[in-house]
C-alpha positions, 0 to 999 in steps of 0.5 A: 539424472532422474533427480535433475529432471524432477527438480526441473519439472518442479521448478517449472510447476512453481514458475507456472504457479507463480504466474497464475498466482500473480495474475489472480492477485492482480485481478482480485486487487483490481476488482477490489479497487473498483468495488472500493472506488480506489484510484488506479495508482493505489491499486497498482502500488499495492499490486506491486507490493504483493507481486514482490512478496510472491516473487520472494516466495518463489525464489525461496521455494526454487532454492529449496528445490535445487538443494540450497543449504537450509542453514543459509536459507534459515538465515535468509528467512530470519533476516526477512522476518526481522525486516518485516518485524521492524516494519510492523513495529518501528514508527518512523520506518519507511517499511512501516509506512508501506505496510500501513499503506497496504492496510489503509488500502484494504480497510480505511473508510475514507476516500479521496474527497472526503473530509476527515478529522484526525484526533491527535491527543488534545488537538484535532486536524481537519482536512479534505483527503486529496491523495492516499498513497503507500507512504502518506495521506495528503490532506488539504485543510480549511486554509488551503494548505497541503498536509502530509500525514504518515500512514503509520500514524493514521492507523494509530490515531482515531479518524472521524469521517465528517458526514458527506453533505450536498455541499461537500459533494460539490466541494469534491468537484471543486477540489479536483479542479483545484488539484488539476490546476496546481503546478507540479513541484520538483518532487512530483507533488502538487504544491 
């Protein structure tokens, strides 16, 4: 009976630690987003991703406290690690784009409204960033066409940030007006 109380107490401590960690991660990511001038929707997406990882960690720890068979837990953990490995290696995997989206959140030097060039072999793609989300970076080229560039590819290609000029600053405001004026397509993206 005493072991039961210890397990219950340890589970409550883990739950409180989870809630504190979740709150701390949310605050840190929000501050980082403000410091890097990242749109709030990107901060929310990355925060959800970290909350999911934190919840899975809590789940594994609680299962260990309550004596779940370690062999089953090792199979579970190795399966999770295999999925994460595929996400980091597979070029066309959705998980790879989500993982790359988190990396782009923390380290991508360009912001919405900046003009960039992506060097893809012998060709270059130039455009103004209109949105950065967990799966792709949306660009608008010189002809006004929308281009979706996957996050995992943007990490693999050289990206040149075109210097911001006074003309480009006014372009940011114009771009924002054009984006707001566009009708939404059935999939929720602006056309």
